[in-house]
N, C-alpha and C positions, 0 to 999 in steps of 0.2 A: 596785394594786387598781382604780383609775379605769379603765386602760386594759383591763383584763380585763372589765369592766362594758360598756365600749364596743366590745369585740371583736366581729368578724363571726362567728368560730365559736360564741359565746356566743349570739347573737341566731338563729343557725340552729337550736341545740340548743333555744331556746325556741320557735321556729317549728314545730319537728318534734314537740314534746310533744303536741299534740293528735293528730296523726297515730299516734304511737306508743300514745297511751290508746285510740283508736278499735280500732286493731288488737289490742291486748291485749284489750279487752272483747269482741271479735268472737271471737276465738280461746278465751279462758276460758268464756265463756257464750254460746254461738251461740243457744240456746234463748231468752235473755233480751234480748240485744243482737244481732240477726240482721242480714240483710242490708238490710232497710227502714231500720234505725238508721244502719248503717254507710255507705250509699249516701246518706243524708240528711245526716248529719253532715260527710262528706267534700265533699259539693257546697257545704253552707253554708260551711265554712271556706275553699273556694276563693272563694266569692263575697265573704266578709268580709274577706279579704285583698285582693282586687280592690278593694273600695270604699276599704280604706285607702290602697292605693297611689294611687288617683285622688283622694283627698281631701288628700293631702301638698301638691299646689301650692296649693289654695285656703288651708290651714293655714298654709303659708310666706307666702303674700301678705297673710294677715291680721296674723300675728306677726313680722313681719320682723326686729324687733331681738332676739328671744329665741334663744338658742345651741342650744336643743334642736331649733328648726326646722331647722337646718344638719344635724343629725345625721339627722333624718328624710329629707332632701333626698339625703344620701349613702347611705343604706340603701333608697330607693325601690325600686330594681331589686331588691333583695333580698326585699322584701315581693311584688313582682311575679312574681318566679321561685318564691317559696313559694306563692303563688296557682296558678300553672301546675301545680306538683308535687302540690297538693291535687286539682285539676282532672284530672290524670293519673292520680291514684291512684282518683278517682271512676270514670273511664273504665274503669280496669282491673278494679274491683270490678264494673263492670256487665258487663264481657265475660267475668268468670270467672263470674258467675252464669248468664249465657246459656249458656255452654259450648260452642256451636256457631255457625257463621256464618249459618246460614239464619235463625233468628230475629231476630239483630241486623240483617241485610237488611230482614226483614219491619217490625222497627220503624223503619228508617231513614227509611221515608216519611212518618212521622207527625211533625207539627210539634213535640210535645214532644221529638223525639230528633235531628230533624235541625238544629234551633236549636242544641243542645248540641254536636253534631258540627262544625257551622260554627264555633261559638266556639271549639273547641279548635284546629281548623285554623289560625284566625287565631292563637291564641296560641304555636302552635309557632315561626313565626319570630320572634315577639317573644322568647320565652324563648332561643331559640337565638342570638340577638344582643345578650342582655343581659349583655354583659361589655365590658372596656376595649377588647380587641383588635378585636371588631366595630364599636365606636364609632368608632375611629381608622380602621378600614378603610372604613366606611361614608360618614364624615364628615358632611355635611349630610343625606344620604339616610338616615341612622340615625334622625334625629327624624321624617321624613316616614314611615318605616317604622312606627316606634312608636305613630303615631297611630291605628293599628288596633286599640289598645286600646280606643277609644271604640265602634265597632261590635261588637267582641267582648264588651264590657261589656254592651251593650245586649242582644245574642244570648243571653247568660248569664243574665241576669235574666229575659227572655222564656221560656227554657227552664225556668228554676226555677218561674215561675208557671204554666206549662203542665203540668208534671210532678208538681208538688205535689199532695198528697191534699188539703192545705188551703192554698190559693194566697194567701190574707190576708197572711202573714209575707212572701211573695214581693213582694205589691204594696206593702207598707210599706218593704221595701228598695228598691223602684224608685223609690218617692217620695224616699227619702233620696239615691239616686243622682242624681235629677233635680235635686234640692236642690245636692247638691255641685257638679254641673255648671254650674248657673245661677249660683251664687257664683264658681265659677273664671272664668267668662267675663266675668261682671261686674267683678270685681276685676282682670282683665288688660286689659280695656277701659279701666278707670279710669286 
């Protein structure tokens, strides 16, 4: 039973549940849970999983002796890839709503959109190389490549703040992200 609870497929099932719930609600009651809800929720899940991914290193540095931190470190790539999956879903929902290239290109010049597109572009190589084979092939370059997560995170949260109807939630998350990064830098230098 313990191996089932620690298994990667179970983790992926748990990570997929919010996405499945969003899609079900959108399909079952589009008048109540429409485009605005599903686009917002998918973006928030992408950002929350990104924050969790970035918080794992400071958590590990703070609680070195705890066994659960090792589990988090081993699953950090899973959380990052899940964040990308929600971001890709968020993008697909946006594109499906626009239903034409012309309005997408028109939006692309606005800061709230190009920040999102640039963040997604930075996430693509990270998601594509988040596997053991890529780690072995890239060796030390893998870690350098994956440092792109930091500018991608900044762009993600700027996109959220600029695109949100009420940016206060995004500002609170930006503050939390800044705190996570300050703690990480402080702990690594210590």
